[in-house]
N, C-alpha and C positions, 0 to 999 in steps of 0.2 A: 175746070178751077186747077190750080197748081196749088199744091197745100206740101210742103216743107216741115216733116215730121221730124224732132229733136228728141233724143233719150241717151239715157248710157249705152243701155247692152243696144245690138243691131240682132243679136244673134238668141232667138227663144230657147234653145235646148242650152245654153248656158244659162239662161234667168229662170224665170219663172213666170205668176200670174201679169203680172204688167207686160210682158214682153211677148205671151200668147196673145194679152189684149191688142195691143200694137196691132202685131203683124191681122191680126183678123182683122182691123180695123182698116190697115193700108190694102191688104186687096180685095175688101167688100168695096171700097172705095176705089179702088183701082178698076175692078168690074162695071162696079156704074159707070165711068168715064172720066173721072178725074184722074190727073196726073201725080204721081205721089212720090216723093224724095224723101228719103232718109238718111239724118247727120247721128253720127252714134263715136263713142270715145272710140279709144281704141290702144293696145298696149306701145304697139312701136308706132316711132315717130314720124311724123311729118302728114300731107291729108291726099289720102286715094280713093279710088272710087272704082266700082264695082256694080256688076250688073243683079241681081237675087232675085226668081223668079217673076223677070218684066221689072222689077223695081229699081232704081238706082240707089244704092245706098253709099255715103260717104262715110267714111273712116277717119277722124282725128286723130294724130297722138296726141296723150294727154298732158299737157304742161305745168305739171305737177310732181310731187319726187317718187310715185310708182301708180302704176295703174290699179284701182281700189276692187276687179272683180277675180285678181288671182287666188289659188286656192292657198297658199303659204300667207297667213297674218303678219307684217312686219309687229316690231318692239311697238310701246307707247310713245317713246320721245317720236319716232318715225312718223305714227299715226294724227299727233298733234300737230308736226308739220303741216301733214297735208292737212286737215283739218283748218287749221289759222291759214293757206294757201286758197283753198276752197271755201272758204269763208263770203271770199269776191276778187276773181282770178278773171283778170281783165286780157289776158293770153288767150283762153279760151272765147271771150267773147267777140275777139278780132277775129278768131275761127268761123265761127257762127256768121260775121258780119261778111267773110268774104266769099263764103256757098252761097247766102245770101245773095252777093252781087251775081255770081256766076249764075245760080240758080232761078233767079228774079221770081219768087212764091208769090202768088195772090195772100195766099194765109199761111202763120206758122201754128203749128199745131204740138205743144212743150209740152211734155211729159215727164220720166222721171229725168233728177235733175245733176245726180252727186257728180264730182267732174268737170260740169259745166259751171255751177254758182252761179249765184244772184245775179252775177255780172250779164249775165245773158236776157234778161228783163228789162235792165236798162238798154244795153245793143236792140232789140227788136223797135223800140220806141224811139232808137235813133236813129234806125234803120226805114222807119215811116212802114212798117209792115203789121197789118193787125194781129194778134197772138191769142191763143188758145192755150191757159194752163189747164190742165187736165193731173188730178190730184190724185196719185195711189198712193200715196205714204205720206207719212209726216214728215218727208226730208226736211221743208221748207222750216218748220219750226224745231226741228231735234236733230241733233249733229247723227245719230241713232238710227233715224230716219222711224223711230217704235213710238217712242214718249214710254218707253218702258225701263225700268232699272229691277235689279233683284230684289229690292223694295216692292215692288210691285209697279202699278199706271203712274204715272207721274201728272200731275192733278193740274202743274203749272210748268212752265221752263224752269227749267235748275239755274245755277247760274255759270255753268257752262255752255249750254247752249244760249242762253240771252247774250252772252259775250261772241258764241260762234253766229249766232244769229242777228248782230247787233244791225245790218243794213236790212237785211228781205223784209219786213215789214212794210217800211215807205217803198224799196224797189218793188213789190208785188204789185202796186199801184198803177205800175204801168203797164200791166197785162190789158186785152181789150174783153176778154172773158174767162171764167175760171170754171171750171167742171170738177165735181166730187162726183168720183164713181158710187158713195151710199153719200145718206145725209147727215152722218154722224163726220164723216172728216173735212165734209164743208164744213158743218156748223162748229168743228174746232180751230181750225183757223181764223172764220169769223170771230169766235169769240176771245182770240187773242190778239184781233183787231188787223188782219189779213184780207188784202185783197179790197180796203175799204175805198167807194171810189169806183170801182168799178162795176159797171154798169150792168152785163149782164152774168148773172150765176146760175149754174143748173147740176140740177142730179140728176147723170143717165148712168145707172148702172149696168155693171159688165154682160158681157152674154157668152154663149159658146156655141157653136158650129153643133148641129148634132152629128156632122160626119167624123168632127174633131175629136169629140165625145166616142165613137164608136159605137152610138145609140140608133136604136128603131125600137118600132113600137111593140115590140115582143120582148124589150130586154128589160129587167128587172121584175118578173113574176115573183110569186112563192116561191121560196125553197124548199125541198124536201125534211118531214119533218125528222126529230130527232136530234137534232143538234142548233141552239141558237147561238148567233153570231156574231157577235159584236164589231165593228169595225172603225180603224182612224186609218185617216190615208193626207198624209202631208210630209212636210220638214218636221226630224226627231229635231226638237230644240224647245229647252226650258220655258221657254213662255209660249208655246203653241200646249201646252198643259196636258202634253201626251203623259208625263210622268205622273200626275193627278188622275188621269182616268188607268192605270196601270194599278194604284193604291185601293185604289176603287172597287176595281175590278176584282181582285184578288179578295180583299176583305168579304167581298161579298158570297164569293164560294157557290155559283150559280150551278145547278144542276146541269149536264149537257150542254155547258157554255163556254165557248172560245172567243177570244180577243184576238185579233188577226192586225198587226202594224205594218200597215207598208208605209214607206219613205225610206228614208234616208238623210244622214246628220254628221256632227261631228265624232269625229272615232270613239273620246274618251267619252262623250258623254251617250252613246249607242251601246256602249259598254258598258257605263255602267246602266242600263234601263234593263239588258239582257242579263245582267247579275242579278237585278231585283225581282225579274222573273221568272227566273230557275224553279221548277218544278211546280208553275203555276201552268195554265190552261193558255198563255199570252204565244201565239207564233210572229215572228218577227218576218215579215215576207219581202222585206228590201222594195226596190222598185217595181212596181205592179202600174198597167194602165187601167183608165177606168173602167172600161170595156170587159176585163179582167178582173176588176177586184168589185165594183158593185152589185153585180150578179150572184155573188157568193154570200155578201152580208145583210143580214135580216133589221139591222140597225147600227146607222153612222154616228158618231159622236162626235162631236167638235171643242174642244174643251179647253177652248183660246185661255189664257190668263191674261194676255195683253188683248187693248183694244185693236181688235185685228177688223182692217175696215170694213172689205168685203169679201172674207174667203171664198174663193171660189168652190172649193169643196164642199160649200151647202148648197148651191144651185146645182154641181153638177152630181150630187146625193139625189135632189128633188126631181132632177132629168131622169133619173132611173126610176125613180118611183121609192124612193129608200125613206121612211121615217129618220127624222133626227133629232139628237139631243147637243143641244148647245148653249154655251155660255152667254151673259147676259152680256157682252162687251163689244164694242164698235159699233160695224153693221148688220153682226148677224141677227139682232132683234128686228130688223127690216126684213129678213127675207124667211122667218122660221115664227110661225103665229101660234101663239104656245096652245095646245091643246085642241093642233088643227092637224097641220103638218109634220109638227114635231112636238118635244119637249123644251124650256128653256130651263136652265138652272144658273144660282151665282155661284163661282167658282171660290168664292172664299167660304162656302158652307159645303163640304162635299157629300154631305147626305143627301141635298137635293140630286146630285147628281144621282146617287147610290136608289133615289126614291123613282127618278124618270126610267132608269135601265131597268129595275124591278118591277114597275109598271108594267114596259113594255114587253119583258121575260116572260109575262104569266099572261098575257092578255092578247092572245092572236086577232083577235076579232078588233082590237083596239087597233094593230098595228095595220090590217086589213085597209079601214077608214083613211090609215093617215097616208097609206099609200097611194090609195084615188088622189085623196088630196095633196097630194103631194106631185102628182103629175100633172095636177089643175094648175099648181102656183109655181110651176116651174115654167111653164107656156112663155112668159117675157123674159127669160131668160135663154133663150132658145129662138127665138125672133130678130135675127141676124140681120134682118132688112129696115124693119124698124127701129133698130138701132142704130143704124147707119144714118139714117134718114133727119134722128136725134142731131147727130154731130155735122150732115151736110146741113142743115139748117141753123147750127149757129155757127159754121164757118162764113154761111154766106151774109147773114145777119152781120156779123163784123166787116167781115167786107163793106156793106154798103151800109151798115149805122154810122153816124157821127159819134165824134166823142163825148157826148154829151146824153148818149141814150138813157132811157129810164131802167131802172134796175129790175131784172125778170128774176123773177122764182122760179120752175118748173119741175117736178119727178117726170121722171120717164123710165 
């Protein structure tokens, strides 16, 4: 089978979890004998192709006011114009049709679409190629892709997003199948009446290969006594809740405890966090690889304020046998079983976070029990073969199935 993957970014190093997931899938499907082609946006004009790790990658110069993945953020007027064009950009759909004509794929796997716009949903139908939309974020329902504002999580689309997503609900019906990387993200789109009449709807949660994480059977054992380490790893961003974690940790004043904060973020916010942490036992570690970070930590905290759809840090921590304290947001409760492999808390009630950290800090026996539960619950997130077979099955199904396919729901 020949599969064309359409995504905003082709370089996992320049992106995040969605890019890592995409390339894990592409490489695994190629190893399984499928021909894979990737189509990505690019800052430079024109359409070019290269071969990376045996995979053909097309780079399409974005036909909009700017490429949205630069470090420097444009001004508000330019951003508004960009979003207006990105609402429905037929110029980018023509590029997709050109690549489809050159590659003649059996199926198209659509992933993150900033820069491509909802026009690609109509294009795949017009080209009569079956397609699968994989939902990694909220781009289809929110211009910011997060459904989060300073005031908190958006319960419905704001006026701006209703305008900028005006064609999306109807156009989403053009795909052959839709996959949510969490039950939460798929349900959220369905609640807003997206992907109506799409016959095949699945939940296929992401995985990571052991070698990618640098994990082995001996990794993640008990730490030496004397110091209790709470860890956060990820982007330093207000909606990730790292500020809340820092505030709670400082207030608790746990004896012989440290807070390790690994990751990077906007300079202004990082400086603010460092200023707030001055004089405390908080350590800013910068970038750390999973294999370096997790073995040094006793408990991992995922304090997301926004509805994080399926943060990879959760199943990464589980794979290293680390008890978790996670917020009841988005897809996090789909991975953390309260009282088994970790604790859940409401980020609007910081006392719950304080109680969860305090319980794990004072109870080494409970941490040991949760360590074993974490390793067990991590198994599905390390089973790349089963994950790839789930995608193979859905690609094969849309290729073979008529348009009137019966709606299907399954959790993988």
